[in-house]
C-alpha positions as CSV (number, residue, x, y, z in Angstrom):
1,M,-3.9,-0.1,-14.4
2,T,-5.1,3.5,-14.6
3,P,-3.3,5.1,-11.6
4,P,-5.5,5.9,-8.8
5,T,-6.9,9.4,-8.7
6,H,-7.5,9.3,-5.2
7,P,-5.1,10.3,-2.8
8,W,-2.5,8.6,-1.4
9,V,-1.8,7.6,2.0
10,K,1.9,6.5,3.6
11,S,2.1,3.3,5.8
12,S,2.1,4.1,9.4
13,Y,4.8,1.4,8.9
14,S,7.1,3.3,7.0
15,S,10.1,5.6,7.9
16,Q,10.7,9.1,7.7
17,D,14.0,8.9,7.0
18,G,13.6,7.4,3.4
19,G,13.5,3.9,4.2
20,N,10.9,1.4,3.4
21,C,8.1,3.8,1.9
22,L,4.9,2.0,1.2
23,E,1.9,4.3,0.4
24,W,-1.7,3.1,-0.2
25,S,-5.1,4.5,-1.9
26,P,-8.0,3.9,0.8
27,A,-10.2,6.0,-1.0
28,H,-9.4,4.2,-4.3
29,A,-10.2,0.6,-2.5
30,N,-13.3,1.7,-1.0
31,A,-14.5,3.2,-4.9
32,H,-13.3,-0.1,-6.9
33,G,-12.6,-2.8,-4.7
34,T,-9.0,-3.1,-5.1
35,V,-6.1,-2.1,-3.0
36,P,-3.2,-0.1,-4.9
37,V,0.1,-0.1,-3.1
38,R,3.3,1.8,-4.5
39,D,6.6,2.6,-3.1
40,S,6.3,6.5,-2.1
41,K,10.2,7.0,-3.8
42,N,8.7,6.7,-7.0
43,P,5.3,7.7,-7.1
44,N,5.2,7.9,-10.9
45,G,6.3,4.0,-11.0
46,P,4.0,1.1,-11.1
47,A,1.6,0.2,-8.1
48,L,0.2,-3.0,-7.0
49,N,-3.0,-4.0,-6.9
50,F,-4.5,-6.1,-4.2
51,A,-7.4,-8.2,-4.0
52,P,-8.8,-5.9,0.2
53,T,-8.8,-10.2,1.6
54,A,-5.3,-10.1,0.3
55,W,-4.1,-7.0,1.4
56,S,-5.8,-7.4,5.0
57,A,-4.1,-11.1,5.1
58,F,-1.1,-9.7,4.5
59,V,-1.1,-6.6,7.0
60,T,-2.6,-9.4,9.7
61,G,1.2,-11.0,9.0
62,V,3.5,-8.3,9.2
63,Q,1.9,-7.1,12.7
64,A,2.3,-10.9,13.4
65,G,5.9,-10.5,12.6
66,D,5.5,-13.3,10.3
67,F,7.8,-11.4,7.9
68,P,11.3,-10.6,9.2
69,A,12.1,-6.8,8.1
């Protein structure tokens, strides 16, 4: 995958102390139909791409507490 040229946004679930940091590119998702996700501590590293329905299901599960910390 070519890295998104759109801005990355840090997840509201990411901590500010350098812990679990996740970024995604909503503008890329809107433009291309895939949701790119990366580790904000490694911005030049790989990004995972999710179908919007899969990403939505994951976020819903996180919000519901289905995934232990």
